[in-house]
C-alpha positions in Angstrom: 0.0 0.0 0.0 1.3 3.4 -0.9 0.1 6.8 0.2 1.3 10.3 0.8 0.1 10.5 4.4 0.4 7.1 5.9 1.7 8.6 9.1 -1.5 10.6 9.5 -4.0 7.7 9.0 -5.7 6.7 12.2 -5.7 3.1 13.2 -9.4 3.0 14.1 -12.5 4.7 12.8 -16.2 5.2 13.6 -18.6 2.9 11.7 -22.2 1.6 11.9 -22.6 -2.1 12.4 -25.7 -4.4 12.5 -25.7 -5.9 15.9 -28.3 -8.5 15.0 -31.1 -8.8 12.3 -34.0 -6.5 13.1 -35.4 -3.0 12.9 -33.6 0.3 12.6 -32.5 0.2 16.2 -30.0 -2.7 15.5 -27.8 -0.1 13.7 -25.2 0.9 16.3 -22.2 3.2 16.1 -19.0 1.3 16.8 -15.2 1.5 16.5 -13.5 -0.6 13.9 -10.0 -0.9 12.6 -9.3 1.3 9.5 -9.3 -1.2 6.6 -6.1 -1.9 4.6 -6.5 -1.8 0.8 -5.4 -4.8 -1.3 -3.2 -4.5 -4.4 -6.0 -3.3 -6.7 -7.9 -1.2 -4.2 -7.9 2.4 -2.9 -8.6 3.5 0.6 -11.1 6.4 0.8 -11.8 8.8 3.6 -15.5 8.8 3.4 -17.3 12.1 3.4 -20.8 10.7 2.6 -22.5 7.4 2.0 -25.8 6.7 0.3 -28.6 4.8 2.1 -30.5 2.3 -0.1 -33.2 -0.4 0.1 -30.6 -3.2 0.0 -29.2 -1.8 3.3 -32.6 -2.4 4.9 -32.6 -5.9 3.5 -29.2 -6.6 5.0 -30.2 -5.1 8.3 -33.2 -7.4 8.4 -31.1 -10.5 7.7 -32.3 -11.1 4.2 -29.4 -9.9 2.1 -26.0 -11.0 3.5 -22.9 -9.5 2.1 -21.1 -11.5 -0.6 -18.0 -13.5 0.4 -15.1 -11.2 1.2 -17.2 -8.1 1.6 -17.4 -6.0 4.7 -20.3 -6.7 7.1 -20.7 -3.0 7.6 -23.7 -1.8 5.5 -23.5 0.8 2.8 -23.1 0.3 -1.0 -22.0 3.7 -2.2 -19.7 6.4 -1.0 -18.0 9.7 -1.9 -14.7 10.9 -0.4 -11.0 11.5 -0.9 -8.5 8.8 -1.8 -5.9 8.6 1.0 -4.0 5.4 0.1 -3.5 3.2 -3.0 -2.7 -0.5 -3.3 0.5 -1.5 -5.1 -1.3 -2.3 -8.4 -3.5 0.8 -8.6 -2.9 2.9 -11.7 -6.0 5.1 -12.0 -6.0 7.1 -8.8 -3.6 8.9 -6.5 -4.0 10.2 -2.9 -6.0 13.4 -2.9 -8.4 12.4 -5.8 -12.1 13.1 -5.1 -14.1 10.1 -6.0 -17.5 8.4 -5.6 -17.8 4.7 -5.8 -19.9 1.6 -5.8 -18.9 -0.8 -3.0 -20.0 -4.3 -1.9 -20.3 -3.1 1.7 -18.5 -0.9 4.2 -19.9 2.4 3.3 -21.3 3.4 6.7 -17.9 4.2 8.0 -15.2 6.9 8.1 -12.9 4.9 5.8 -13.7 2.3 3.1 -11.8 0.3 0.6 -12.8 0.3 -3.1 -11.7 -1.7 -6.1 -10.2 1.0 -8.3 -12.4 0.0 -11.3 -15.6 0.8 -9.3 -14.6 4.4 -8.5 -15.5 7.4 -10.6 -14.4 11.1 -10.3 -16.8 13.3 -8.4 -18.6 15.2 -11.2 -17.6 18.8 -11.6 -19.9 21.1 -9.7 -21.1 18.5 -7.1 -20.4 18.3 -3.4 -19.7 15.1 -1.7 -23.2 14.6 -0.5 -24.6 14.8 -4.0 -21.8 12.6 -5.4 -22.6 9.9 -2.8 -26.2 9.7 -4.0 -25.1 8.6 -7.5 -23.2 5.3 -7.7 -25.7 2.6 -6.5 -28.6 4.0 -8.4 -26.9 4.9 -11.6 -24.9 1.6 -11.8 -28.3 -0.2 -11.2 -30.2 1.8 -13.8 -27.6 1.6 -16.4 -27.1 -2.1 -16.3 -30.8 -2.9 -16.0 -32.5 -0.3 -18.2 -29.9 0.2 -20.9 -27.9 -3.1 -20.9 -30.6 -5.7 -20.0 -33.6 -3.6 -21.0 -32.0 -2.2 -24.2 -33.9 1.1 -23.9 -33.2 3.4 -26.8 -34.1 6.9 -27.9 -37.7 7.3 -28.9 -38.9 4.3 -26.8 -41.2 4.4 -23.8 -40.1 3.5 -20.3 -42.4 2.8 -17.4 -40.7 3.4 -14.0 -42.4 2.0 -10.9 -41.7 4.1 -7.9 -40.6 7.2 -9.7 -39.5 9.2 -6.6 -37.3 6.5 -5.1 -33.6 6.9 -5.6 -33.7 4.4 -8.5 -36.7 6.1 -9.9 -35.2 9.5 -9.8 -32.1 8.2 -11.6 -34.1 6.3 -14.2 -36.4 9.1 -15.1 -33.6 11.7 -15.5 -31.3 9.3 -17.4 -33.9 8.0 -19.8 -35.2 11.4 -20.6 -31.7 12.8 -21.1 -31.0 10.0 -23.6 -34.1 10.6 -25.6 -36.6 8.1 -24.3 -40.2 8.9 -23.1 -41.1 8.1 -19.5 -44.2 7.2 -17.6 -43.7 7.0 -13.8 -45.8 5.8 -10.9 -45.8 7.4 -7.5 -47.9 7.3 -4.3 -49.2 10.9 -4.2 -50.0 13.8 -6.4 -47.1 15.7 -4.9 -44.7 12.8 -5.9 -46.3 12.6 -9.4 -45.6 16.4 -9.8 -42.0 15.7 -8.8 -41.7 13.0 -11.4 -42.8 15.4 -14.1 -40.3 18.0 -12.9 -37.6 15.4 -13.2 -38.4 14.7 -16.8 -41.2 12.2 -16.9 -43.8 12.8 -19.7 -46.6 11.4 -17.5 -47.0 10.3 -13.9 -49.7 8.1 -12.3 -50.8 8.1 -8.7 -51.0 4.4 -8.1 -53.4 4.9 -5.2 -56.0 6.5 -7.4 -55.1 5.6 -11.0 -54.4 2.6 -13.2 -51.0 2.7 -14.9 -52.2 0.1 -17.5 -54.9 2.5 -18.7 -52.6 5.5 -18.7 -50.0 3.6 -20.7 -52.6 2.5 -23.2 -53.8 6.1 -23.6 -50.4 7.8 -23.8 -48.9 5.3 -26.2 -51.9 5.2 -28.5 -52.5 1.6 -27.5 -49.0 0.3 -28.4 -47.7 0.0 -24.8 -44.3 0.7 -23.3 -41.1 -0.8 -24.5 -39.4 -1.3 -21.1 -40.7 -1.6 -17.6 -38.4 -1.1 -14.6 -40.1 -2.9 -11.8 -39.1 -2.9 -8.1 -42.5 -4.0 -6.9 -43.3 -7.4 -8.3 -46.3 -9.2 -6.8 -49.7 -8.3 -8.4 -48.0 -5.7 -10.6 -46.5 -8.4 -12.9 -49.7 -9.4 -14.7 -50.6 -5.7 -15.2 -47.1 -4.9 -16.5 -47.3 -7.6 -19.1 -50.5 -6.1 -20.3 -48.8 -2.7 -20.5 -45.9 -3.8 -22.5 -45.6 -3.3 -26.3 -44.7 -6.0 -28.7 -41.1 -7.1 -28.1 -41.2 -5.3 -24.8 -38.8 -6.0 -21.9 -39.8 -6.4 -18.2 -36.8 -5.9 -15.9 -37.0 -6.8 -12.2 -34.7 -5.2 -9.7 -36.6 -5.8 -6.4 -39.9 -7.3 -5.2 -41.2 -4.9 -2.5 -44.8 -6.1 -3.3 -44.0 -9.8 -3.3 -41.7 -12.3 -4.9 -44.4 -14.1 -6.8 -46.5 -12.8 -9.6 -48.9 -14.2 -12.3 -47.6 -14.5 -15.9 -49.9 -15.0 -18.9 -47.7 -17.2 -21.0 -49.8 -16.8 -24.1 -49.4 -13.0 -23.9 -45.6 -13.3 -23.4 -45.5 -15.5 -26.6 -47.8 -13.4 -28.6 -46.0 -10.1 -27.8 -42.6 -11.8 -27.9 -41.7 -10.3 -24.5 -38.5 -10.6 -22.6 -38.6 -11.0 -18.8 -35.4 -10.5 -17.0 -33.8 -9.0 -13.9 -30.6 -8.8 -11.9 -28.8 -8.2 -8.7 -25.6 -6.1 -8.8 -23.9 -6.6 -5.5 -22.5 -10.1 -6.0 -21.3 -9.4 -9.6 -17.5 -9.4 -10.1 -15.4 -6.3 -10.1 -14.6 -6.5 -13.8 -18.4 -6.4 -14.6 -18.9 -3.4 -12.4 -15.9 -1.8 -13.9 -17.4 -2.0 -17.4 -20.5 -0.2 -16.0 -18.4 2.5 -14.5 -16.7 3.0 -17.8 -20.0 3.4 -19.5 -21.2 5.9 -16.9 -18.0 7.9 -17.2 -18.5 8.1 -21.0 -22.3 8.5 -21.3 -23.7 9.8 -18.0 -21.0 11.9 -16.2 -21.0 14.5 -19.1 -24.8 14.9 -18.7 -24.4 15.4 -14.9 -21.6 18.0 -15.4 -23.7 19.8 -18.0 -26.6 20.0 -15.5 -28.9 17.9 -17.5 -29.0 15.3 -14.7 -29.0 16.4 -11.1 -28.7 14.5 -7.8 -31.8 14.7 -5.7 -30.9 14.4 -2.0 -33.9 14.6 0.2 -32.1 14.6 3.6 -28.7 13.9 5.1 -28.0 12.4 8.6 -24.8 11.9 10.6 -23.4 8.3 11.0 -24.8 8.3 14.6 -28.3 8.8 13.1 -28.3 5.8 10.7 -31.3 4.3 12.4 -33.3 7.5 11.7 -32.2 7.4 8.1 -33.5 3.9 7.8 -36.8 4.8 9.4 -37.2 7.6 6.9 -36.4 5.3 4.0 -38.8 2.7 5.2 -41.6 5.3 5.5 -41.3 6.1 1.8 -42.0 9.8 2.6 -38.9 10.9 0.8 -38.3 12.1 -2.8 -34.8 11.1 -4.0 -31.9 9.9 -1.9 -31.0 9.8 1.8 -27.4 10.2 2.7 -25.2 9.7 5.7 -22.3 12.1 6.3 -19.2 11.5 8.5 
């Protein structure tokens, strides 16, 4: 490991650990050793870390970290590089980066495979930068790689004001697609429109299948990004156009849904999905390269903006989780160190 200030690095750090599976109160501030980066890793002094639904799943005991990953929750960070492993070539101490990590984000220091780090976009502070990696990595690989969304096509985003939804709406609109989003209130629907959606549906009072039929002249949407599952699945199949793609990234409404196989055959539909956390570093590195080339210029030009609803200190991690579980937020929730 090489760095310009090894003598100034502390031996211990504050972090948030999960003391047992359970509710938000099982998140406790603790003292841990500062991690040491491997040959291909960088050590980052964390300024901010995003809070995401997978963190809740891990806290509840339903989403254990992959082998070799830190047991500390947190999948995205922003901060300053303070040390580099012997094989690192892309970064030097002092660089300002944001990164996708497989765990360890809720801490003052975190190691990152160098391929999974991106420069903090020009004009953004660390809090805004920390809100980007998990959502944009997820949206890119699912909507554009697996879902093959292209300019001129229609995208249906379920949960348009979630962190994922905010990223999906803005990115799809910026790249020339048309977007219909669902949300749980008229206020949130208005937020979706402001973010770039062409139409928004209050799922408590409206039917997204009918809205899709009306707005697409009966053709349907080309891609559905679904984090709900359950009873939504049958309705999403109805809402898809011929050769449409249904992409699952979560199942907040239930892991089982009904599929009309004849409709899948008749429309030539593709049903797919993915989880990102256990994928290898090389795979995530390719996503990072695409984001740097295709998305970071849009952020730096102001065409895509981070939406941070609220930030909390590390010691308030339980409060951050309570807010996330309430679904009262629009955009991202971030912890700061």
